[in-house]
Structure formats: C-alpha cells, structure tokens
N, C-alpha and C positions, 0 to 999 in steps of 0.2 A: 504494499499500498505507500503510494507515494505521501510524504508529510505534507500538511497542511500549505506549507508555505512552498512548494514545489508545483502545487496547481496554481499557476498564474499563467494564464491563456494567453498571456502576450507579452510572455519575456521569453526566454531562451529557455526555457526547458520544454515549448511548444512552439509549433509551429504559428508564426505571425498572420495566418491566414487569417480574413472575416469570419469565416464556416471552420469549424475545425469537427473532426469525429475525432471520437474520444471509446475507445476499442478495449476488450477484455471487461462487459458491464455488464457478465447475468443480472436479470430481476432478483432484487433483493441487496446485491453490492450497490445497485444505482443508489439509492437512499445516502450510503455512506460518500458516496463520489461527489453527489449535488449538495451534501451538507459541507463537503471541504471545497466543495466551486463558489459557495455561497460567500461562504467564510473569507476563502482565499481574495477574492473578488473587494469587497472591502477592506482587505488587510493593501492591497494595490492601490486604494485611490476612488474605486469602481463606485456608481452607487450601488449603496447597501441593499438593493434588491437583486433576486435572482426569479426569472422565469422558470417553470417545468414545466411542458405540457405533456400530459399523459394520454394513452393511446383511448382509452373510456374511464366511467366512471370507477370500475374493478381496479383499475391499474391506480388511480387518483387515489383509491382507500388504501390501498396496497404502502403505496409509498408516503402516506401519512402516519399509519402504523410504525413503518420501518423507520422513518424520521425520528419518532419518538422513542425508539432504543439507541439509533447511532449517535442522535444529537441532540436528547431531551432539551437542549439549553436553546436551541434556534428557534425562532416564531418563526409559526408556519401559518400563511393566509390560504386558505379555501377555497375555490372559486370553483364550483361543480356547472355543470351545464343542466339545461332545463331536464326532465324527464317526461320531454312529449317530442314528437317527431315535428317537423318544418308543415307547418300552417295548417294545424291538428284542430280541432273543435273542443279541444278540451286545457284549461289552465294548468302550468305547470305546479307539482305539489309546493303548500306553502313553507313547509320546512327548506326546502331548495331554494326557495326564492329570499329565505331568512338568511339564508349562508352568504348568498350570493350579493344581499345589499350589506350583509353585514364587513364584509371584503372589501365593495367597492367604499364604503365608508371608511375602512381603515387604511385603504390605499389612499383616499383623496381626502382627509381630514388630517392619517395619523402624521407622524415624527418622518423626517424625509432621511433622517439620519440612523434611524434603525436598521438592523442588518436582518432580512428574513427574506425566507422564500415563499413565491406564490406558486400554489399546486395546483392547475386546472388542465384540463382535456380537451382533446381537437375539436369536441361541436361547443365548446363554452367559448372558446376564443375565435372561431369564424365568426361568432354572433355580433351582432352591434347592440350597445347597452347604453344605459341614460347618461349624458353628461355630467360631467365632473359638478360641473353647477348646480346640479338638481339633487345630488346629494348634499352636497354644502349648506344650499341655503335652509337646507329639512331640517340639517343638524341643531339639536339646539339640548345642551348639557342640562339634566334637572337634579336638585339636589335638595333635602331637608334644611326649612328654614327659606325657600323661595315664597314669595309673593307670587300666587298666578289663581288666575280666574280661571275655576274649573268647568265654566262655559265654554271658553275659548279656549282652553285645551283640549276638549271632546270635538270644536270643533277642526280643530289641528290634525287631531286623530283620525276623523274622517278626510282629509287631502291626503292624507298621507299614506290612504288604503285600510285603514285597520277596519273592522266591522264590528257592528255592537253583537251581544250574545247575552244568555240569560247569564251562563256560567263561562268563564274564562277558560279554555282547557288547549287550544292551538295555537300557534303563533299567528299575530295580526288580528288575536280578538279582545275587545276591550267591553266592559261591563262596570255599570255607575251606579250605585246606591246612595243615596245621600253625598255626605262628605267622603267618602269613601268610592277610587276609581282600580279597578284592577284592568290588568293588562297585560298581554305578553309582547313584550320589544324584540325586534330581530338582536341577535347576538346572546341573549339568554337561554340561558338555561331553564331557567322554572321564570313561570309568570311573576308579575310584580304586584305589590298593594299597595297604592299611595292613602295616605290617611292624611286628609283636611279639617283643618281650622280656620273656617270661614276664607279669606283666601290664602290663608298661611300653611303651605306643605309639610306637616308635623314630622312625619315616619315615612319611611318607602323601607317595605319587606318582602324578600321574596317567599311566595307560597307554593306550598303542594297543589298541581293540577287535581289530582286524583281525588285528594281529602280536602283541600281548600283550607287545611290550615298551614298557618303564618310561621314561617321561621327565620334564617338569620337577617338581621337589617342590613339595610343596600345601603352606601353611603352616596351614590349619585350613580346617575345611569345617563346614557345619549339616548336623546329618540330621536328616532330617521325611520323612513318610510318602509312598509312593507311590501309594497309592491313597486315593479319599476315601471308602471302604467304613475303617469301623472292625472290627479282627481282635481275638482275645483271646477268655478267657470272657465278660468280661463283656457285652460286643458281639455276643457270640453268644446268649447268655440274654437281652437285650434283643430280637433278631431273632426268636427262635423264641415271647418274650411277644407281640409287635406283630403276626406274623404269624397265630397263632394268633386273639388279638381281631379283628384283620382278615377276617378268611376264614376262621374255622369251626376245628374239633380235627380235621375229616377230613384228613388230611396223609399218610395212607399209599400214597398214589402220585404223590407230589406229587417230584422230583427236586431241586429247588432247596431244598425246605427239609432233606430229606435231606442234602443235601449241605453245606450252613452248619451243622448240628445236630454232624454228623461232624466238621466244622474242615476240610474239603476245600471250596477253590476250585470256582464252577460260572460256567460263560459266562454274561455278559451279568446279573450278580450287582449291579453297579452300578444296574440301572434300580428298586432296591429301596430306595434311598439311605437315606428316611426310617427304615428300620425299624434301622437300625446307629445311630443317633444319640437322644439324648433329644430333641434338637430340629435342625432346619435353618433357617440363618439366607439371606439374600441378601448379591448381592456390594455392594449398597446399603451392609449392615453390614459392612462394610471400609473404608469409604468415609465415614464421617459428615462432613456438611456441604459435600463437593465438589460443583461445578457440573459438571450431565451436558449433551453436546450429541449431536447425533443426524444423520447421515448423510441426504444426500437419501433420499426415497422409502422410511425407514427405518418410519414409520406402517406402510406398505401391508406390509412384511415383519413387523412385529409383527403385523398383522389374522391372517395368511398362518399365520404358528407358534400362533396361539392354535387356527384350527380345523384345524392337523396333528395339535396335543395332541390334542385333542376326536375329531379322526377315529379314529388311532390307540388310545385309548383307548377305545372304543365296537367296533372291531373287536375287539380284545382281548378283549373282556366278552363279544361273541356268537360268538366263539370258544369261550369258556369251555364255554357251554350246548350248542352242538354238537359242540365236539371232534372237529373236523373235521381228516381228513388224517393221523390216529393220530398226531400230536404230542401232547409232554407239555403239563400242563397250566399256562396262565401266566393266573397272577392278577394283574394290574395293581393296584398302590396307587391312591388316588383323584390326579387331575390335581393338586388345589388341595396336596398334602401334597409333592408334585416340584416343581410348576412354580408360578411367579406366576398367578393368574387378573386378569382385568380389574379386581377392586376391588382388589387388592391391587398392581395394579399403577399404578392411579391415584392411589392413596395413597402409595405411596413416590416419584412423582412430584413431589407437592402438595406434598414438604419439601425442594425442590430447587429453585436458581434451573437455568433450563434453555435451553440455545439450539440453534435447528434450522436447520440449514447446508442452500442451498439454491442450485444453480448460476443461475437464475433474477433478472429485477431484480426488485422490488418498489416503483417510485417513489411515496411519497405517504404509503406503509401504514402504520399505528401498529405501534410495537413492531419496528421496522425498522432494523439497522445494516447500512447500502451497504455492499459491500469492493469492487463494479466491476469485480470480473473479470469476463472470460466466455471460452468456447472459443475456440480457436486456429483458423488456417487447417491445414486436413488437407491441401493440394494435388489433391484427390481429381479436378479438372477436370483440371489438366494431368497427371495418370496416366494418365486415359482417352484422351486426346487424341495420338495418333501424331504430332503436328507440333509437339507443345510439350516440353521441357524441362525435367523437375522441379526441377532443381536450379538453374538460371535462377531458376527461383521464387519457388525458397526462399531465394535470394542479394538476389533483389527487395524479400522479405518484411524482411531482415535489414537494409539499407539504408532499407526505409521504419520499422521500427521504430528503429533508430539516430535517425533524423533528429528524431523524437519526443524525443530526451533518455532512452529509456529503454534498459537493459539486454538481452541477448540470448543466451540459454543453448539449445544445440542439446541434445536429448536424445536417447541412444543407449543400449540395452539391455545391452550387452557392453564390454567395452574395447576389445575387435578392431574391435566395429563402431565404437567413437567413431577409433579410429584412420583407419579406411578412409572415415568421413564427414569427416574434415578433409581427406584427399586428395584426396576429390572437389570438393567447395567450394573447396580451396584450385586445383584446376584451374579452375573456372568465375570464378576471378578473387575469391574471397574471402581476405582480408587481415589479419590481427593478429588471428590464433584461439589460444587457451588454453585448456589443460585446466583443468578446475576440479572440485576432490572435495566442497566443501560451500560453499553459498550464502554463507559470510562471503567465498569467494574471488571470488564473482562480484561482490559489492559491492564488494570492491577492484580490478578490474577499469579500467583507464584507458579514457576516454571512448571511442566506437566499437570497442572492442574485444569479441569474442567466446568466450562461454565453451562449451565441450563439456564435457558431463559424461555421467558413466555414471548413468543412472535411469530406471530403469521406469516408462513413461508412455505408458496406450493413445492418449492425445491430449494434444498441445500446448495452452497457454492462453495468456490477455495480460490484466494487471493495468496499472494505473496506472502503475507503476514499472518493470516488466519483461515479458520474454516468452518462452516457454518454447517450442520449436518439435519 
C-alpha cells in the first residue's frame, strides 16, 4: 500500500496526465485508496473535496460501509440517485430526497476547507439538480431562545415542501398542536419537537417516531427544503409559464397542470423539475475544483444511462401521440433540460482531474498509477470438495500471508458471524486473534496477530501490505 504522502496524482510519483488510471484496485480496496486520495489532495493544496462516482446504489452503500472501516475520521457526503426511472409517474422516495437535500446543503453552505469525500452514482451525477441559490436562500438555523412566529414558521414549512400530518412519522412531515410543532427535517435520524412559549422557542427535543416519546435535547438544527421542487406562488407562476411555453396552451385535460396551478401536490411532479426553477445546476457546480474518480465499469454504466434516458423519453413522446391505455397525458421535458447529455458531460469532465479505478494491472501503460492489489482467494475449490476442510484452508492462507510480513483481517458480515468465525478458526488452530473495529487497529496489531472485523465485503482481496479474507 502506498503511503498517503505518495498518492499525489500531480507529483512525480504518478503521471501528470489530466486523466489517470489507478490499477490493481479490487472492490473493497477501493475504499482505502479513495480515503488516501482525498487526504493526499488536501495535503497537496488542492480543494478538500474529492468526488467518487459509483456504478450504482449498491456500490455506493458498500463504499460508505468500507470507508467507515478504513477511514472513520473522514467525512463522507453521500448523494444517491432517485429510486425512479427517467420520466416516471411516481415520486422519488422521501428518505432518498432527504439525503440528497442534506448533501446539497452541506456542499453549498458547509466549510470549503473541510476534507470530505462525496460519494455519488452514475445516475445521480447525470441528473440536474436545484441551484445552489435555492438551497442557500432556504437555509435557516434554528435554536432554543429564538423568537419565531409559529404561524410564519408553518407557512415556511409549506413553502419548503413539508406536508402536514396527524402524527409525524416520515421525513418531510410536520404536525402542530398549539405551541408544539413536530417536524422531520432533512439530515436527521429522528424527528424533532419544538416547544414554544408565545413566540419564544423554549426547547428542541428529538423524539421517537414509533412511540412519539421525547428523547435528548437538540441544541440547534438547520431548516432546509424537503423537496427538490420549489413551492409557493412564484414557483407556481414560473411552472405555468414554462409549461405553456414548452407544451402549448391546451392544458384542459392535463391533471399535472391543474394540480400545480391549484397549489396541490401531484404524484411524480419532480420529473418536471426544470419548470420550477429559473435554472438547474449539476453536482459539478456544488464541488468547484474537486477531482473526480470512477468505479470500474462506470463508463459502461454511463452509456447505459444515456440510452435509458433516450428510450424513456421517446416512449413518453410516442404515448402522447397515441394516448394508449387511457392514461392521462404525459408531456416530458426535453432530456437536456433534466439530464446532462454527452456534450455537457464531456465538458464537465474536461475541467477536472479524473481518476479511473480498475482491479486489473496495466503494466507499462502511460498514465497509470499501480496499487498492486488483487482479488483474494474465495476457497471455492475447498467448499466444493467433500474431502477438504475450508477452515483448514483458511488457516493455511492466514499463515502464508503472515509469512510475507503482511497483516490479515477476517471480514464478517455481522458481530455474531465474527464471534462464530473466531471460535471456529480457534478450534482449527488459529492463535492470537483480536477484534478490530477500524483499520488503524489492524495497523497496531502485533506481528502475526489476525484481526476480525465486521465489514460487509462480498470478496476478499490482497495488497502489498495486508490481506482481507
């Protein structure tokens, strides 16, 4: 494993090309490499943010878990994609939208000096987002002791996309009972309860959504929108104006236009996002100057996404002509207004330092920085052989790695699985086993000791310095 100070892609240790390939990085090891890239970039005077684009949501979740093990001190900003297809008739999941708004808030309002990695996906980065001005203008810090007109605050909640509910259970909901206001804002694990005395906010407490019981006190929180759609009279007027300009004035049979015009919600209205804002931006606008890296096979995922966007747009246009199945009309916004096209994508990347990760070695190739990692043993042959014992094979592999002065980590999916593995391998002769919670504890292990971690990896891997089984 290269030292953090060695991973400076603009230094003599790596090619000076705008685009660099980082080879020998199997999945799992990529989290360690990305943590080092982020910290090395800050040390070399580059912006403190690094953006990594995962192929899909599953990979994003895996990377977030692995980064918590390899670099628990590194701030991770996760920006997932909507869980809908392009031009869908359903709205994205409220929890996902809450995560996205939280990420955009941290990027547009947070400190530019903090070191952080932004994890996103192909689908997320190719979709346009609300402008930074929308997020910044809506940002409102709230703390006990402030004087707030509760009626004005409720009005603000409506304009931010919150919905009134009898009992607050989900992100984006609020409920009022006299001088008590419950709400579930973006970025919080639990909803919060604001207790007013007149116009003075006396206390803020988190509460359990299931039991509705108050929990610990909250010192402050940031009120932000819960939807990427803009609400209010100005947004409605802009929507009506742009809708007519795009699709013409024949809106009598259009339930979307009627709903928005009357101030009502409409299922799937987010897919007309460009009509609610003066302009949309991209995730690139939120991370000026930051380097960007890509998962292995992300180029294929990008091409597939472009094809999917075109296919769904064309299907909606065709359906408009035929009005099949008696469904209400669906007038799709042009793809380039909602998504980046090939030219916009190429232009965005041309202004960035780009790194592409691959599990394969590319010896002697230009523009390649080699990490020399490789996929580990799967013990498939031993599992398939009725006369072999897989645990004896694992013990043999541990000893062979230790013999090369490298550290060994056994990765289990859960704490219970870790306990069982430690017991089983001890029965087969493994000594000097210790639980480890993060990679720094692995590095502190005495020579010859084996660390047991809770780390959800589908495959193990080996590097010049350590191996995970």
